[in-house]
N, CA, C and O atoms as CSV, one atom per row, in Angstrom:
chain,resi,resn,atom,element,x,y,z
A,1,MET,N,N,119.406,97.878,124.318
A,1,MET,CA,C,118.254,98.677,124.673
A,1,MET,C,C,118.581,99.420,125.966
A,1,MET,O,O,119.033,98.815,126.938
A,2,LYS,N,N,118.355,100.711,125.973
A,2,LYS,CA,C,118.654,101.553,127.125
A,2,LYS,C,C,117.610,101.342,128.224
A,2,LYS,O,O,116.408,101.376,127.960
A,3,CYS,N,N,118.075,101.126,129.453
A,3,CYS,CA,C,117.188,100.923,130.596
A,3,CYS,C,C,116.471,102.239,130.925
A,3,CYS,O,O,117.121,103.277,131.045
A,4,PRO,N,N,115.140,102.208,131.072
A,4,PRO,CA,C,114.405,103.432,131.392
A,4,PRO,C,C,114.600,103.882,132.841
A,4,PRO,O,O,114.231,105.004,133.192
A,5,PHE,N,N,115.172,103.026,133.684
A,5,PHE,CA,C,115.346,103.349,135.098
A,5,PHE,C,C,116.727,103.920,135.418
A,5,PHE,O,O,116.847,104.948,136.085
A,6,CYS,N,N,117.762,103.240,134.934
A,6,CYS,CA,C,119.117,103.689,135.280
A,6,CYS,C,C,119.911,104.194,134.077
A,6,CYS,O,O,120.963,104.809,134.249
A,7,GLY,N,N,119.417,103.939,132.849
A,7,GLY,CA,C,120.097,104.414,131.655
A,7,GLY,C,C,121.185,103.484,131.140
A,7,GLY,O,O,121.839,103.794,130.144
A,8,ALA,N,N,121.388,102.356,131.797
A,8,ALA,CA,C,122.399,101.406,131.341
A,8,ALA,C,C,122.024,100.877,129.953
A,8,ALA,O,O,120.845,100.726,129.633
A,9,MET,N,N,123.028,100.601,129.148
A,9,MET,CA,C,122.787,100.162,127.775
A,9,MET,C,C,122.742,98.639,127.640
A,9,MET,O,O,122.473,98.132,126.551
A,10,ASP,N,N,122.993,97.920,128.693
A,10,ASP,CA,C,123.051,96.466,128.623
A,10,ASP,C,C,121.809,95.857,129.272
A,10,ASP,O,O,121.544,96.076,130.454
A,11,SER,N,N,121.054,95.093,128.487
A,11,SER,CA,C,119.879,94.402,129.024
A,11,SER,C,C,119.803,93.004,128.433
A,11,SER,O,O,120.389,92.714,127.390
A,12,GLN,N,N,119.072,92.154,129.122
A,12,GLN,CA,C,118.922,90.767,128.705
A,12,GLN,C,C,117.441,90.513,128.405
A,12,GLN,O,O,116.570,90.906,129.180
A,13,VAL,N,N,117.164,89.854,127.278
A,13,VAL,CA,C,115.788,89.491,126.945
A,13,VAL,C,C,115.421,88.241,127.740
A,13,VAL,O,O,116.081,87.205,127.654
A,14,ILE,N,N,114.339,88.376,128.522
A,14,ILE,CA,C,113.871,87.268,129.355
A,14,ILE,C,C,112.800,86.460,128.626
A,14,ILE,O,O,112.777,85.232,128.699
A,15,ASP,N,N,111.912,87.169,127.919
A,15,ASP,CA,C,110.794,86.508,127.254
A,15,ASP,C,C,110.403,87.311,126.013
A,15,ASP,O,O,110.424,88.541,126.043
A,16,SER,N,N,110.049,86.628,124.925
A,16,SER,CA,C,109.566,87.273,123.701
A,16,SER,C,C,108.267,86.609,123.283
A,16,SER,O,O,108.150,85.384,123.281
A,17,ARG,N,N,107.287,87.442,122.927
A,17,ARG,CA,C,106.004,86.916,122.448
A,17,ARG,C,C,105.493,87.775,121.307
A,17,ARG,O,O,105.668,88.993,121.302
A,18,VAL,N,N,104.865,87.132,120.347
A,18,VAL,CA,C,104.226,87.840,119.245
A,18,VAL,C,C,102.894,88.378,119.761
A,18,VAL,O,O,102.171,87.676,120.469
A,19,SER,N,N,102.568,89.628,119.406
A,19,SER,CA,C,101.308,90.224,119.856
A,19,SER,C,C,100.118,89.486,119.255
A,19,SER,O,O,100.273,88.688,118.331
A,20,GLU,N,N,98.929,89.760,119.788
A,20,GLU,CA,C,97.720,89.097,119.303
A,20,GLU,C,C,97.479,89.356,117.825
A,20,GLU,O,O,97.016,88.473,117.103
A,21,THR,N,N,97.792,90.569,117.371
A,21,THR,CA,C,97.573,90.913,115.959
A,21,THR,C,C,98.680,90.379,115.063
A,21,THR,O,O,98.517,90.324,113.844
A,22,GLY,N,N,99.803,89.987,115.652
A,22,GLY,CA,C,100.920,89.487,114.870
A,22,GLY,C,C,101.762,90.574,114.240
A,22,GLY,O,O,102.636,90.289,113.421
A,23,GLU,N,N,101.504,91.836,114.618
A,23,GLU,CA,C,102.211,92.955,114.004
A,23,GLU,C,C,103.343,93.502,114.861
A,23,GLU,O,O,104.040,94.428,114.447
A,24,SER,N,N,103.532,92.943,116.044
A,24,SER,CA,C,104.633,93.400,116.887
A,24,SER,C,C,105.103,92.247,117.772
A,24,SER,O,O,104.433,91.224,117.909
A,25,ILE,N,N,106.270,92.447,118.361
A,25,ILE,CA,C,106.833,91.466,119.292
A,25,ILE,C,C,107.028,92.157,120.640
A,25,ILE,O,O,107.654,93.213,120.730
A,26,ARG,N,N,106.485,91.545,121.672
A,26,ARG,CA,C,106.619,92.062,123.033
A,26,ARG,C,C,107.821,91.351,123.670
A,26,ARG,O,O,107.902,90.123,123.668
A,27,ARG,N,N,108.743,92.141,124.211
A,27,ARG,CA,C,109.931,91.558,124.857
A,27,ARG,C,C,110.031,92.037,126.297
A,27,ARG,O,O,109.988,93.237,126.566
A,28,ARG,N,N,110.165,91.092,127.218
A,28,ARG,CA,C,110.451,91.412,128.615
A,28,ARG,C,C,111.962,91.413,128.750
A,28,ARG,O,O,112.634,90.477,128.317
A,29,ARG,N,N,112.488,92.465,129.349
A,29,ARG,CA,C,113.935,92.614,129.488
A,29,ARG,C,C,114.320,92.838,130.941
A,29,ARG,O,O,113.523,93.316,131.748
A,30,ARG,N,N,115.550,92.484,131.253
A,30,ARG,CA,C,116.104,92.740,132.576
A,30,ARG,C,C,117.387,93.532,132.392
A,30,ARG,O,O,118.286,93.132,131.652
A,31,CYS,N,N,117.453,94.663,133.080
A,31,CYS,CA,C,118.632,95.517,133.012
A,31,CYS,C,C,119.780,94.836,133.743
A,31,CYS,O,O,119.600,94.348,134.859
A,32,MET,N,N,120.943,94.801,133.134
A,32,MET,CA,C,122.119,94.180,133.746
A,32,MET,C,C,122.752,95.111,134.780
A,32,MET,O,O,123.558,94.678,135.603
A,33,GLY,N,N,122.378,96.403,134.731
A,33,GLY,CA,C,122.930,97.359,135.687
A,33,GLY,C,C,122.161,97.411,136.996
A,33,GLY,O,O,122.745,97.244,138.067
A,34,CYS,N,N,120.836,97.645,136.920
A,34,CYS,CA,C,120.027,97.813,138.139
A,34,CYS,C,C,119.138,96.610,138.429
A,34,CYS,O,O,118.470,96.570,139.463
A,35,ASN,N,N,119.121,95.635,137.531
A,35,ASN,CA,C,118.374,94.394,137.696
A,35,ASN,C,C,116.845,94.554,137.614
A,35,ASN,O,O,116.109,93.611,137.903
A,36,ARG,N,N,116.372,95.741,137.224
A,36,ARG,CA,C,114.921,95.955,137.105
A,36,ARG,C,C,114.450,95.442,135.745
A,36,ARG,O,O,115.226,95.321,134.797
A,37,ARG,N,N,113.153,95.148,135.685
A,37,ARG,CA,C,112.577,94.612,134.454
A,37,ARG,C,C,111.716,95.659,133.759
A,37,ARG,O,O,111.093,96.504,134.401
A,38,PHE,N,N,111.698,95.580,132.428
A,38,PHE,CA,C,110.851,96.470,131.640
A,38,PHE,C,C,110.454,95.768,130.350
A,38,PHE,O,O,111.047,94.758,129.973
A,39,THR,N,N,109.442,96.314,129.675
A,39,THR,CA,C,108.894,95.717,128.461
A,39,THR,C,C,109.167,96.629,127.269
A,39,THR,O,O,109.037,97.849,127.371
A,40,THR,N,N,109.541,96.037,126.150
A,40,THR,CA,C,109.680,96.780,124.897
A,40,THR,C,C,108.824,96.107,123.841
A,40,THR,O,O,108.512,94.919,123.933
A,41,TYR,N,N,108.450,96.889,122.835
A,41,TYR,CA,C,107.677,96.367,121.711
A,41,TYR,C,C,108.441,96.659,120.435
A,41,TYR,O,O,108.901,97.778,120.207
A,42,GLU,N,N,108.565,95.651,119.620
A,42,GLU,CA,C,109.274,95.776,118.353
A,42,GLU,C,C,108.234,95.722,117.231
A,42,GLU,O,O,107.484,94.752,117.120
A,43,THR,N,N,108.195,96.765,116.403
A,43,THR,CA,C,107.252,96.803,115.286
A,43,THR,C,C,108.005,97.126,114.002
A,43,THR,O,O,109.076,97.732,114.022
A,44,LEU,N,N,107.432,96.718,112.914
A,44,LEU,CA,C,107.997,96.980,111.606
A,44,LEU,C,C,107.647,98.398,111.182
A,44,LEU,O,O,106.494,98.813,111.301
A,45,ASP,N,N,108.613,99.133,110.697
A,45,ASP,CA,C,108.396,100.509,110.272
A,45,ASP,C,C,108.660,100.618,108.772
A,45,ASP,O,O,109.794,100.803,108.331
A,46,ILE,N,N,107.574,100.497,108.000
A,46,ILE,CA,C,107.687,100.599,106.547
A,46,ILE,C,C,106.957,101.861,106.124
A,46,ILE,O,O,105.817,102.096,106.523
A,47,ARG,N,N,107.616,102.658,105.325
A,47,ARG,CA,C,107.013,103.904,104.870
A,47,ARG,C,C,106.792,103.861,103.369
A,47,ARG,O,O,107.650,103.408,102.611
A,48,PRO,N,N,105.622,104.341,102.953
A,48,PRO,CA,C,105.401,104.446,101.502
A,48,PRO,C,C,106.365,105.472,100.909
A,48,PRO,O,O,106.904,106.312,101.630
A,49,PRO,N,N,106.578,105.403,99.600
A,49,PRO,CA,C,107.495,106.367,98.980
A,49,PRO,C,C,106.954,107.797,99.051
A,49,PRO,O,O,105.754,108.013,99.217
A,50,GLN,N,N,107.849,108.752,98.924
A,50,GLN,CA,C,107.433,110.156,98.863
A,50,GLN,C,C,106.807,110.420,97.507
A,50,GLN,O,O,107.168,109.804,96.504
A,51,LEU,N,N,105.861,111.348,97.495
A,51,LEU,CA,C,105.209,111.722,96.247
A,51,LEU,C,C,105.905,112.936,95.651
A,51,LEU,O,O,106.209,113.898,96.356
A,52,VAL,N,N,106.150,112.885,94.360
A,52,VAL,CA,C,106.697,114.021,93.638
A,52,VAL,C,C,105.543,114.595,92.826
A,52,VAL,O,O,105.038,113.951,91.906
A,53,LYS,N,N,105.131,115.811,93.174
A,53,LYS,CA,C,103.999,116.445,92.503
A,53,LYS,C,C,104.439,117.007,91.155
A,53,LYS,O,O,105.632,117.060,90.856
A,54,SER,N,N,103.481,117.421,90.354
A,54,SER,CA,C,103.792,117.901,88.998
A,54,SER,C,C,104.659,119.153,89.005
A,54,SER,O,O,105.375,119.417,88.038
A,55,ASN,N,N,104.600,119.935,90.103
A,55,ASN,CA,C,105.430,121.136,90.186
A,55,ASN,C,C,106.808,120.846,90.785
A,55,ASN,O,O,107.598,121.766,90.998
A,56,GLY,N,N,107.099,119.570,91.058
A,56,GLY,CA,C,108.403,119.185,91.588
A,56,GLY,C,C,108.458,119.115,93.105
A,56,GLY,O,O,109.432,118.612,93.666
A,57,GLN,N,N,107.434,119.610,93.769
A,57,GLN,CA,C,107.392,119.551,95.233
A,57,GLN,C,C,107.266,118.108,95.691
A,57,GLN,O,O,106.680,117.277,94.997
A,58,ARG,N,N,107.815,117.815,96.855
A,58,ARG,CA,C,107.730,116.470,97.430
A,58,ARG,C,C,106.925,116.526,98.711
A,58,ARG,O,O,107.006,117.486,99.477
A,59,GLU,N,N,106.140,115.471,98.930
A,59,GLU,CA,C,105.384,115.379,100.179
A,59,GLU,C,C,105.177,113.911,100.528
A,59,GLU,O,O,105.310,113.030,99.678
A,60,GLU,N,N,104.853,113.669,101.781
A,60,GLU,CA,C,104.611,112.307,102.247
A,60,GLU,C,C,103.304,111.787,101.666
A,60,GLU,O,O,102.357,112.549,101.469
A,61,TYR,N,N,103.258,110.498,101.394
A,61,TYR,CA,C,102.009,109.869,100.971
A,61,TYR,C,C,101.001,109.992,102.103
A,61,TYR,O,O,101.345,109.789,103.268
A,62,SER,N,N,99.774,110.320,101.771
A,62,SER,CA,C,98.724,110.473,102.774
A,62,SER,C,C,97.507,109.649,102.370
A,62,SER,O,O,96.834,109.954,101.386
A,63,ALA,N,N,97.236,108.601,103.145
A,63,ALA,CA,C,96.046,107.791,102.889
A,63,ALA,C,C,94.789,108.635,103.079
A,63,ALA,O,O,93.767,108.376,102.444
A,64,ASP,N,N,94.860,109.644,103.949
A,64,ASP,CA,C,93.706,110.523,104.168
A,64,ASP,C,C,93.370,111.312,102.899
A,64,ASP,O,O,92.197,111.490,102.569
A,65,LYS,N,N,94.398,111.783,102.189
A,65,LYS,CA,C,94.150,112.512,100.940
A,65,LYS,C,C,93.551,111.585,99.886
A,65,LYS,O,O,92.673,111.987,99.122
A,66,VAL,N,N,94.026,110.355,99.851
A,66,VAL,CA,C,93.477,109.384,98.913
A,66,VAL,C,C,92.018,109.103,99.267
A,66,VAL,O,O,91.170,108.997,98.380
A,67,ARG,N,N,91.725,108.982,100.567
A,67,ARG,CA,C,90.352,108.744,101.020
A,67,ARG,C,C,89.435,109.898,100.604
A,67,ARG,O,O,88.309,109.665,100.166
A,68,VAL,N,N,89.909,111.135,100.740
A,68,VAL,CA,C,89.104,112.298,100.340
A,68,VAL,C,C,88.789,112.213,98.841
A,68,VAL,O,O,87.667,112.505,98.427
A,69,SER,N,N,89.757,111.823,98.045
A,69,SER,CA,C,89.523,111.683,96.599
A,69,SER,C,C,88.449,110.635,96.320
A,69,SER,O,O,87.562,110.843,95.493
A,70,PHE,N,N,88.542,109.509,97.020
A,70,PHE,CA,C,87.536,108.465,96.848
A,70,PHE,C,C,86.155,108.975,97.260
A,70,PHE,O,O,85.174,108.766,96.546
A,71,MET,N,N,86.083,109.637,98.399
A,71,MET,CA,C,84.787,110.078,98.915
A,71,MET,C,C,84.149,111.133,98.005
A,71,MET,O,O,82.931,111.139,97.825
A,72,ARG,N,N,84.948,112.005,97.444
A,72,ARG,CA,C,84.401,112.997,96.508
A,72,ARG,C,C,83.833,112.314,95.262
A,72,ARG,O,O,82.737,112.643,94.809
A,73,ALA,N,N,84.579,111.378,94.726
A,73,ALA,CA,C,84.123,110.682,93.522
A,73,ALA,C,C,82.914,109.796,93.813
A,73,ALA,O,O,82.046,109.626,92.956
A,74,LEU,N,N,82.855,109.231,95.019
A,74,LEU,CA,C,81.790,108.297,95.377
A,74,LEU,C,C,80.614,108.972,96.081
A,74,LEU,O,O,79.723,108.290,96.588
A,75,HIS,N,N,80.603,110.292,96.116
A,75,HIS,CA,C,79.529,111.018,96.806
A,75,HIS,C,C,78.152,110.558,96.305
A,75,HIS,O,O,77.863,110.609,95.109
A,76,LYS,N,N,77.320,110.111,97.236
A,76,LYS,CA,C,75.952,109.627,96.962
A,76,LYS,C,C,75.920,108.403,96.050
A,76,LYS,O,O,74.939,108.180,95.340
A,77,ARG,N,N,76.988,107.615,96.068
A,77,ARG,CA,C,77.020,106.372,95.301
A,77,ARG,C,C,76.920,105.207,96.291
A,77,ARG,O,O,77.404,105.312,97.418
A,78,PRO,N,N,76.295,104.098,95.879
A,78,PRO,CA,C,76.050,102.972,96.793
A,78,PRO,C,C,77.256,102.031,96.936
A,78,PRO,O,O,77.178,100.857,96.574
A,79,VAL,N,N,78.357,102.551,97.459
A,79,VAL,CA,C,79.556,101.736,97.645
A,79,VAL,C,C,79.868,101.678,99.137
A,79,VAL,O,O,80.062,102.719,99.765
A,80,PRO,N,N,79.919,100.471,99.716
A,80,PRO,CA,C,80.200,100.341,101.154
A,80,PRO,C,C,81.599,100.845,101.520
A,80,PRO,O,O,82.545,100.726,100.742
A,81,VAL,N,N,81.700,101.404,102.708
A,81,VAL,CA,C,82.971,101.943,103.209
A,81,VAL,C,C,84.049,100.865,103.246
A,81,VAL,O,O,85.225,101.148,103.013
A,82,GLU,N,N,83.648,99.635,103.537
A,82,GLU,CA,C,84.619,98.536,103.617
A,82,GLU,C,C,85.329,98.328,102.276
A,82,GLU,O,O,86.523,98.030,102.239
A,83,ARG,N,N,84.599,98.484,101.195
A,83,ARG,CA,C,85.215,98.329,99.875
A,83,ARG,C,C,86.168,99.478,99.574
A,83,ARG,O,O,87.206,99.280,98.943
A,84,VAL,N,N,85.815,100.677,100.027
A,84,VAL,CA,C,86.702,101.843,99.851
A,84,VAL,C,C,87.979,101.623,100.653
A,84,VAL,O,O,89.081,101.840,100.149
A,85,ASP,N,N,87.825,101.188,101.911
A,85,ASP,CA,C,88.992,100.911,102.760
A,85,ASP,C,C,89.904,99.869,102.122
A,85,ASP,O,O,91.127,100.011,102.139
A,86,ALA,N,N,89.309,98.834,101.565
A,86,ALA,CA,C,90.102,97.784,100.917
A,86,ALA,C,C,90.850,98.338,99.706
A,86,ALA,O,O,92.000,97.970,99.469
A,87,ALA,N,N,90.211,99.210,98.945
A,87,ALA,CA,C,90.862,99.813,97.774
A,87,ALA,C,C,92.040,100.680,98.189
A,87,ALA,O,O,93.101,100.638,97.567
A,88,ILE,N,N,91.845,101.470,99.248
A,88,ILE,CA,C,92.929,102.328,99.747
A,88,ILE,C,C,94.082,101.477,100.245
A,88,ILE,O,O,95.244,101.822,100.029
A,89,GLU,N,N,93.780,100.377,100.904
A,89,GLU,CA,C,94.830,99.478,101.384
A,89,GLU,C,C,95.566,98.827,100.211
A,89,GLU,O,O,96.783,98.653,100.272
A,90,ARG,N,N,94.848,98.466,99.150
A,90,ARG,CA,C,95.518,97.889,97.969
A,90,ARG,C,C,96.488,98.892,97.350
A,90,ARG,O,O,97.576,98.521,96.910
A,91,ILE,N,N,96.089,100.159,97.319
A,91,ILE,CA,C,96.982,101.197,96.786
A,91,ILE,C,C,98.226,101.304,97.655
A,91,ILE,O,O,99.342,101.369,97.139
A,92,ARG,N,N,98.038,101.321,98.980
A,92,ARG,CA,C,99.181,101.413,99.896
A,92,ARG,C,C,100.117,100.206,99.720
A,92,ARG,O,O,101.337,100.362,99.669
A,93,GLN,N,N,99.537,99.017,99.630
A,93,GLN,CA,C,100.341,97.806,99.451
A,93,GLN,C,C,101.097,97.843,98.118
A,93,GLN,O,O,102.249,97.417,98.043
A,94,HIS,N,N,100.455,98.345,97.087
A,94,HIS,CA,C,101.113,98.450,95.779
A,94,HIS,C,C,102.294,99.417,95.859
A,94,HIS,O,O,103.365,99.147,95.315
A,95,LEU,N,N,102.090,100.542,96.542
A,95,LEU,CA,C,103.181,101.508,96.695
A,95,LEU,C,C,104.361,100.892,97.438
A,95,LEU,O,O,105.514,101.092,97.056
A,96,LEU,N,N,104.071,100.142,98.502
A,96,LEU,CA,C,105.140,99.493,99.262
A,96,LEU,C,C,105.845,98.442,98.421
A,96,LEU,O,O,107.067,98.303,98.484
A,97,ALA,N,N,105.065,97.696,97.626
A,97,ALA,CA,C,105.642,96.628,96.804
A,97,ALA,C,C,106.559,97.173,95.715
A,97,ALA,O,O,107.473,96.482,95.266
A,98,LEU,N,N,106.314,98.419,95.288
A,98,LEU,CA,C,107.182,99.004,94.264
A,98,LEU,C,C,108.616,99.132,94.759
A,98,LEU,O,O,109.557,99.035,93.971
A,99,GLY,N,N,108.787,99.349,96.053
A,99,GLY,CA,C,110.124,99.463,96.613
A,99,GLY,C,C,110.855,100.732,96.230
A,99,GLY,O,O,112.074,100.813,96.379
A,100,GLU,N,N,110.139,101.711,95.746
A,100,GLU,CA,C,110.746,102.979,95.314
A,100,GLU,C,C,110.776,103.972,96.474
A,100,GLU,O,O,109.946,103.902,97.381
A,101,ARG,N,N,111.723,104.884,96.439
A,101,ARG,CA,C,111.786,105.946,97.451
A,101,ARG,C,C,110.889,107.113,97.086
A,101,ARG,O,O,110.402,107.838,97.954
A,102,GLU,N,N,110.678,107.285,95.772
A,102,GLU,CA,C,109.824,108.367,95.283
A,102,GLU,C,C,108.929,107.836,94.168
A,102,GLU,O,O,109.295,106.922,93.430
A,103,ILE,N,N,107.756,108.432,94.070
A,103,ILE,CA,C,106.809,108.071,93.030
A,103,ILE,C,C,106.045,109.343,92.666
A,103,ILE,O,O,105.829,110.201,93.522
A,104,THR,N,N,105.640,109.468,91.421
A,104,THR,CA,C,104.923,110.683,91.034
A,104,THR,C,C,103.480,110.626,91.530
A,104,THR,O,O,102.885,109.552,91.626
A,105,SER,N,N,102.935,111.783,91.838
A,105,SER,CA,C,101.541,111.842,92.280
A,105,SER,C,C,100.621,111.377,91.150
A,105,SER,O,O,99.516,110.899,91.406
A,106,ARG,N,N,101.066,111.514,89.925
A,106,ARG,CA,C,100.281,111.055,88.773
A,106,ARG,C,C,100.082,109.543,88.831
A,106,ARG,O,O,99.002,109.048,88.509
A,107,GLN,N,N,101.111,108.810,89.236
A,107,GLN,CA,C,100.998,107.355,89.341
A,107,GLN,C,C,99.961,106.976,90.406
A,107,GLN,O,O,99.194,106.032,90.220
A,108,VAL,N,N,99.942,107.706,91.504
A,108,VAL,CA,C,98.946,107.443,92.548
A,108,VAL,C,C,97.555,107.750,92.010
A,108,VAL,O,O,96.615,106.996,92.258
A,109,GLY,N,N,97.417,108.841,91.284
A,109,GLY,CA,C,96.130,109.181,90.682
A,109,GLY,C,C,95.637,108.091,89.740
A,109,GLY,O,O,94.446,107.783,89.709
A,110,GLU,N,N,96.553,107.509,88.973
A,110,GLU,CA,C,96.176,106.415,88.069
A,110,GLU,C,C,95.733,105.188,88.865
A,110,GLU,O,O,94.815,104.479,88.453
A,111,MET,N,N,96.384,104.935,90.004
A,111,MET,CA,C,95.975,103.812,90.855
A,111,MET,C,C,94.573,104.044,91.415
A,111,MET,O,O,93.761,103.121,91.482
A,112,VAL,N,N,94.300,105.278,91.814
A,112,VAL,CA,C,92.968,105.625,92.323
A,112,VAL,C,C,91.934,105.406,91.221
A,112,VAL,O,O,90.873,104.837,91.474
A,113,MET,N,N,92.232,105.848,90.013
A,113,MET,CA,C,91.294,105.674,88.905
A,113,MET,C,C,91.031,104.194,88.637
A,113,MET,O,O,89.892,103.794,88.391
A,114,GLU,N,N,92.071,103.398,88.684
A,114,GLU,CA,C,91.905,101.960,88.430
A,114,GLU,C,C,91.017,101.316,89.491
A,114,GLU,O,O,90.160,100.491,89.174
A,115,GLU,N,N,91.225,101.694,90.747
A,115,GLU,CA,C,90.379,101.160,91.822
A,115,GLU,C,C,88.938,101.622,91.655
A,115,GLU,O,O,88.009,100.841,91.860
A,116,LEU,N,N,88.743,102.891,91.283
A,116,LEU,CA,C,87.385,103.407,91.085
A,116,LEU,C,C,86.699,102.714,89.913
A,116,LEU,O,O,85.485,102.512,89.936
A,117,ARG,N,N,87.457,102.355,88.905
A,117,ARG,CA,C,86.892,101.651,87.754
A,117,ARG,C,C,86.220,100.348,88.212
A,117,ARG,O,O,85.170,99.966,87.696
A,118,HIS,N,N,86.844,99.675,89.191
A,118,HIS,CA,C,86.293,98.412,89.699
A,118,HIS,C,C,85.168,98.631,90.714
A,118,HIS,O,O,84.260,97.808,90.831
A,119,LEU,N,N,85.238,99.741,91.440
A,119,LEU,CA,C,84.230,100.000,92.479
A,119,LEU,C,C,82.914,100.520,91.911
A,119,LEU,O,O,81.843,100.007,92.235
A,120,ASP,N,N,83.004,101.550,91.055
A,120,ASP,CA,C,81.791,102.219,90.588
A,120,ASP,C,C,82.122,103.009,89.320
A,120,ASP,O,O,82.990,103.881,89.332
A,121,LYS,N,N,81.437,102.701,88.250
A,121,LYS,CA,C,81.724,103.336,86.956
A,121,LYS,C,C,81.439,104.840,86.963
A,121,LYS,O,O,82.187,105.620,86.372
A,122,VAL,N,N,80.360,105.242,87.633
A,122,VAL,CA,C,80.017,106.669,87.692
A,122,VAL,C,C,81.103,107.436,88.450
A,122,VAL,O,O,81.526,108.509,88.021
A,123,ALA,N,N,81.545,106.883,89.569
A,123,ALA,CA,C,82.604,107.527,90.347
A,123,ALA,C,C,83.891,107.609,89.527
A,123,ALA,O,O,84.622,108.598,89.599
A,124,TYR,N,N,84.158,106.567,88.754
A,124,TYR,CA,C,85.344,106.560,87.899
A,124,TYR,C,C,85.294,107.720,86.897
A,124,TYR,O,O,86.282,108.431,86.713
A,125,VAL,N,N,84.148,107.902,86.259
A,125,VAL,CA,C,84.004,108.979,85.272
A,125,VAL,C,C,84.117,110.338,85.962
A,125,VAL,O,O,84.741,111.254,85.427
A,126,ARG,N,N,83.520,110.473,87.142
A,126,ARG,CA,C,83.625,111.735,87.902
A,126,ARG,C,C,85.086,112.073,88.170
A,126,ARG,O,O,85.548,113.181,87.898
A,127,PHE,N,N,85.803,111.084,88.714
A,127,PHE,CA,C,87.204,111.314,89.072
A,127,PHE,C,C,88.033,111.611,87.822
A,127,PHE,O,O,88.843,112.537,87.812
A,128,ALA,N,N,87.828,110.828,86.784
A,128,ALA,CA,C,88.600,111.011,85.549
A,128,ALA,C,C,88.350,112.383,84.943
A,128,ALA,O,O,89.267,112.997,84.399
A,129,SER,N,N,87.106,112.875,85.033
A,129,SER,CA,C,86.786,114.176,84.436
A,129,SER,C,C,87.560,115.308,85.103
A,129,SER,O,O,87.978,116.255,84.438
A,130,VAL,N,N,87.748,115.209,86.408
A,130,VAL,CA,C,88.510,116.239,87.120
A,130,VAL,C,C,90.009,115.986,86.965
A,130,VAL,O,O,90.782,116.902,86.684
A,131,TYR,N,N,90.401,114.730,87.155
A,131,TYR,CA,C,91.815,114.379,87.141
A,131,TYR,C,C,92.461,114.638,85.782
A,131,TYR,O,O,93.597,115.104,85.703
A,132,ARG,N,N,91.732,114.336,84.729
A,132,ARG,CA,C,92.281,114.518,83.378
A,132,ARG,C,C,91.824,115.820,82.732
A,132,ARG,O,O,92.068,116.051,81.548
A,133,SER,N,N,91.164,116.664,83.509
A,133,SER,CA,C,90.733,117.996,83.051
A,133,SER,C,C,89.961,117.943,81.736
A,133,SER,O,O,90.373,118.533,80.737
A,134,PHE,N,N,88.845,117.232,81.748
A,134,PHE,CA,C,88.019,117.148,80.549
A,134,PHE,C,C,87.607,118.550,80.113
A,134,PHE,O,O,87.290,119.402,80.943
A,135,GLN,N,N,87.617,118.777,78.801
A,135,GLN,CA,C,87.281,120.084,78.249
A,135,GLN,C,C,85.904,120.114,77.586
A,135,GLN,O,O,85.243,121.151,77.562
A,136,ASP,N,N,85.476,118.964,77.047
A,136,ASP,CA,C,84.179,118.941,76.371
A,136,ASP,C,C,83.567,117.545,76.450
A,136,ASP,O,O,84.142,116.641,77.056
A,137,LEU,N,N,82.414,117.381,75.843
A,137,LEU,CA,C,81.686,116.113,75.901
A,137,LEU,C,C,82.428,114.976,75.213
A,137,LEU,O,O,82.234,113.814,75.568
A,138,ASP,N,N,83.264,115.286,74.246
A,138,ASP,CA,C,84.023,114.233,73.565
A,138,ASP,C,C,84.932,113.489,74.533
A,138,ASP,O,O,85.115,112.278,74.416
A,139,ASP,N,N,85.502,114.219,75.491
A,139,ASP,CA,C,86.351,113.574,76.502
A,139,ASP,C,C,85.538,112.578,77.322
A,139,ASP,O,O,86.010,111.479,77.613
A,140,PHE,N,N,84.318,112.959,77.696
A,140,PHE,CA,C,83.437,112.057,78.445
A,140,PHE,C,C,83.082,110.830,77.603
A,140,PHE,O,O,83.107,109.703,78.098
A,141,ARG,N,N,82.754,111.053,76.337
A,141,ARG,CA,C,82.392,109.945,75.445
A,141,ARG,C,C,83.543,108.944,75.326
A,141,ARG,O,O,83.319,107.733,75.337
A,142,ASP,N,N,84.760,109.445,75.214
A,142,ASP,CA,C,85.921,108.560,75.081
A,142,ASP,C,C,86.075,107.673,76.311
A,142,ASP,O,O,86.319,106.473,76.185
A,143,VAL,N,N,85.936,108.247,77.483
A,143,VAL,CA,C,86.092,107.465,78.729
A,143,VAL,C,C,84.965,106.459,78.863
A,143,VAL,O,O,85.198,105.310,79.238
A,144,ILE,N,N,83.750,106.879,78.562
A,144,ILE,CA,C,82.600,105.977,78.670
A,144,ILE,C,C,82.719,104.836,77.665
A,144,ILE,O,O,82.386,103.693,77.977
A,145,ARG,N,N,83.182,105.139,76.486
A,145,ARG,CA,C,83.383,104.108,75.456
A,145,ARG,C,C,84.421,103.082,75.921
A,145,ARG,O,O,84.268,101.885,75.677
A,146,ASP,N,N,85.481,103.559,76.595
A,146,ASP,CA,C,86.511,102.643,77.100
A,146,ASP,C,C,85.976,101.707,78.191
A,146,ASP,O,O,86.462,100.590,78.363
A,147,LEU,N,N,84.970,102.186,78.918
A,147,LEU,CA,C,84.373,101.347,79.960
A,147,LEU,C,C,83.601,100.199,79.329
A,147,LEU,O,O,83.023,99.378,80.042
């Protein structure tokens, strides 16, 4: 670890502690060059896979975009925000568990639909109607029948 004071590359760890949340490690270090002390934090850096859109474009996964999709489908529906947050987190965890570098945006859309199916049936039908580009009432009947 490079010393922030003198730039020396050699330091000694004096103390290590897990943070209160358990998501990082705080390390007290002493520079072997100038003998000054400094603190570093070690955190895990896991990134969800990149999304490959239907036109072949690639973009980073965005929980905010997923949240917007949920909020549009759930507009004026009695679903607590905590349940929406939990659903978005389940999608993120599923993406990480896949271990893939890339995933199609269609797969994410299917995950959103599955979560909406459990949260609110009306929101599920709303989302499915746009996502699957329903053309007539028969498409709605098919989805409702499957529910």
